[in-house]
N, C-alpha and C positions, 0 to 999 in steps of 0.2 A: 504494500500500500504506500502511496506517495507521501502521506503525512498523517500525523495524529493531531486532530483538533480537539481542544478541550471544550470550547463553546464557540458557536458561530451565530451572528445575527443575520437574518435575511429580511431585507426591507424592500420597499417599492410601493408605487401607487396602487390603490385598489384597482384590481383588474389587470395588473401588469403581467401576471403569469407566475406568481411566486410559488404556488403549490408544486408544480412539476419540478422546479429547481430544488425545493425543500426535499422532495422525494429522493432526488439524486444524492443529496448530502446525507440524509439519514441512512440510506442504503450503503453508500460507498464508505462511510466513515463510522458506521455503527453508532449513530447519534439518535437522540429522541427529540421529536418535535414538541416544543413547548409553546403552545398557541394561546394568546390571551383570550380568544373566543372560547376555546375549550376550558381554560381556567375559569372564566366567568360561569360557564355552564356547570362545571363541577361544584363550585361553591354555592351557586344558586340551588343546585340539587340538595346540598347539605341542609340548607335552610328550608326548602320546600318539603323535605321529608318530615319536618317537624309538624306540618299540617296547620301552622298558625294562619288564621284568616283575618286578623285585626288590621287596622290601618297603620301602616308603617310610619306615617307622618307623625304619629304620637311620639316617635323616638328621635325626631330631628327638631332641634331648636333653631327656628328661622331667625331669631334675633341675633344669635351668635354664629349661625351658619355651621353648626357642628352637631354631632349626635350627643344625646344625653349619656351619662356614664354607663359603661358596659354592665355594671352590676345591676343597675335599674332596669336595663333592657332584659337581662337574664331573668330577673324575677317576673317581669311583665309577660314574657313569652313562655314561662313555666319550666325553665331550665334549673334543675336542682343539683346538678353536679358539674364538674369541670370537663368531663369526657367529651371531646369534640366541640366544646362550646366556642372556641376561637374560630373554627371553620364556619360554624353556624352563624356567628355574629358577622363575619366577613360577608357571607352570602346575603344576610339581611341588609347590610349597608349597601352592597352593590345593587340589590333589587330595588331599594328605595329610589335610586336614580334611574335605573333602567325602566321601571314602570312608568316614570314620568317623562320618558323620551329624552332624558338628559345625558350628557356625557358623564361617565363615571370619573370623579375627580382623581387627580394624580395620586393623592395620598392613599386612596382606596385601591386603585390599580396597583400601586407599588406594593402594598401589603399583600394583595392577592398573589402577585407575581413572586414575591419573596417566599411566601409559604409554599408555593408549587415548586420553586427552584430548590428550596431546602429539601423537599421530599425526594429529589433525585440526587442529592448530595452536591448541588451546585456545579455539577460537571456532566458533560456528555449531552449537551442540549443544542438544538437549533432554535434560537429565539425568534418566534414568528409573531409580528404585531407588537413587539416590545423591544426597545422603547419607541414611543410615538411622539414624545415631546421632549424638550430639552430638560425639563424637570425630571422626567423619568430617566433620561440618559445620565444625569448627575447622580441620581439614586443608584442606578445600576453600577456606575463606576465606583462609588463608595462601597457598594455591597461586594463586588468581586475583589476589591482590594482588601476588605475586612476578612473575607473568607479565603484569601490567598489563592484565587483561581484566575483563569485567563479568559478573555475574549480574544480569540485568535484572528478573527476576520469579520468584516461586514460585507455581505454579498448584496449588491444593489441590482435588482431586476428592473432594467430600464425599458420604458416604452413611452411613445408619444401620447399626449392627452387625447388627440383626435382619434388615434387607433384604438385606445382603450374605450372611448365613448362609443365608437362604432361596434366594437366587439361585444362590449358588455350590454349595451341596450338591445342587442339582437338576441341575447340569451333567453331561453325559455326552459322551464322546468316542469316535469310531470309531478303533480301533487299526489298522484296515486302511488308511484314507486320511486320517485326521486331522480329519474333519468334526466340528463341534461342535454338540451338541444340548442341549435343556433339557427336563426332564420336564414342566414346566408351559407354557413359552412356545414350545418347538419340539421336540415329542416325536420320538424316533427313529422311523425308518420301520418300518411293520409288515410290509413285504414282504421284509425282510432285506437290502435294498440301500440304500446312501446316496443322498441327493438328487442328488449329482453324477454319477450313472450309472456309478460304478465297477463294473466287471464282477465283482469279487471280493465275496463276502458280507461284510457289515460285522460287526465285533465291537465292540459297544458296551460301554464300561467307565466306571467312575467313577475319576478320577485319585486316586492315593493321598493327595495333599495337599488334596483337596476334601471330606474328611470333616469333620463338625462339630468334632471334637477338634483336628484339625490346623489348621483355619481359625481356631478360637478362640485357639490359640497365636499365630498370626500377627497377629490383631487385638490381643492383649495386647502383643505386641512393638511394634506401631505406637504404642499409647497410652503405653507406658513408655519407649520409646527414640526413636521418630521425631518425636513431637510436641515433645519438648524440643529436638530439632535444628532443627525449623521455628521454634520460639520464639527460639532463639539467632540464626538468620540474619535473621529479621524485626526482631529487636532491634538488628541492625547496619544497618538501613535498607533491606533488600531488600523491595520491595512484595509483598504477599500478595494473590492473587486467588482467590476461592472459586468453584468451578464445581460445579453439582449433577451427581451421577452417577446420579440417579434422575429421568428425564424422562418426561412423558406419552407422548412419541414418541421412538423411538430411530433414526429416519430420519437419514441422514448430514447432511442440511441442518439438522435440528433440533439435532443435536449441535454443528455448526459455529456456528450462531446463538447457542447458549448460551455457547460459549467466547468468541466475539467480543464479546458483550454484557458479559461479565465483564471483559475486558481494556479495552474501550472503551465504558463506559456512556454511554448517550445523554445529552446535555446538556439541562437543563430548558428 
């Protein structure tokens, strides 16, 4: 194997094509994908399993813009011991913001990330979706230094905004089985059934966040928040490798070759 990576960040605009590149890195270097989306879902599940149906607004003090003390929250939601309470409280706090359609604040995202990163020993991860802001980047840098681990590389999956808009707004998903289609590159089936032979009729929809307006908001977020975070970390000496998200061929071997060529360019 060409190199041993302790941790790698994969970043890029929404819709740039990060997942196929992450798949290459996890497979080639025996790493685990640590996705903020999956982290949020895991901790939301910890809280949802409690079955609490009260209004979470009761735990947030809008005058100070902070949550009330954890002990008061624990008593209110019926937690009688410490087993798993930290995970449940993190899930509750994330859900408060998500249910209101708000961005989860950096201090909550950082706490969720740190807990998940700790669970894998702070090593062997492809960080996906983190850090997204310069505040998160600063937190990550302090964390890896405190734990004496490395971030060996930042892999930036690059793609033009107009290509991403065209590709993503054409995406369609079957709500019946989850099959993904594209109006231009892989049109939905005309016979009413998905290509995987699911016996149920397919229901093809556009995801709510695949509209031009929603996608443009995410692209603006990348330019205004994530690019400064990348600049901050590269300024500290973490190498940046740029991989094209727009290839002539999207065959798995072509994607793998482009990633490996970026990480290990051929010597003259």
